[in-house]
N, C-alpha and C positions, 0 to 999 in steps of 0.2 A: 513555352512560347512566350516572348516578351512583347508586350504592346506598349507603345509609347504614344500617349495621346497629346503631347505638346505640339502645337501647330508648327513650330520651327524645326522639329525633329527630323523632318525629311530633307531639310535644306543643308548643302554642304557649307563648310566653314567659310569659303569665299563668298557664297551667296548671302549668308547671315552678315558677314562684313560689309558687302555691298549694300544691303538693306539698311543696315545701321549707318553707313556713310550718307545714303541718300536721304534718310530722315534727318540727319544732322544738317545737311544743306537746306532742306526744306524749312526746319526750324530757324535756322539762321537767316534765311530769306524773309521768313515771317517777322522776325525782329527788325530787320533793316526796313522793311516796308512800314511796320509800325512807328518806327522812328522818322523815316523820310517823309511820310505824308504830312504830318504836322509841321515838320521842320522847314519844308519848302511850301507850305500853305496850299497844298493840292486839295480842291474842293470835293473830296470824296471821304468817305469813312474807310479806315484801313480794313475793316472786316469785309469790304466789297472785294478786296484782293486776297485776304487771307482766308476767308471762309472757303471759297472754291478750291483754293490750293490744298487745304487740309482735307476737304471732302474727296477730292479726286485722288490724291495721294493715298488716302485710307482705302478707297475703293480698289485701286489698283494693287495695293499691298495685300488686301484680302483675297482678291482673284489670284494674285501670283502665288500666294501660299496655299490656297484651297485647291487650286488646279495644278500644282507642281507635281511632276512625275519623276 
């Protein structure tokens, strides 16, 4: 009996690819926000946008991987 404890082992190749692309889009968005806020003198800290984005993306990723059947 072979047991694979890697959390991504149960995902198909497409699902792993989709997850990687989704995280790439999230990271690019965070860099754009970090650049745009000071560039356009928006009176908020970039972490106000980036923090919740990363937090909820991480929560959704963990839920998707842990409850995937």
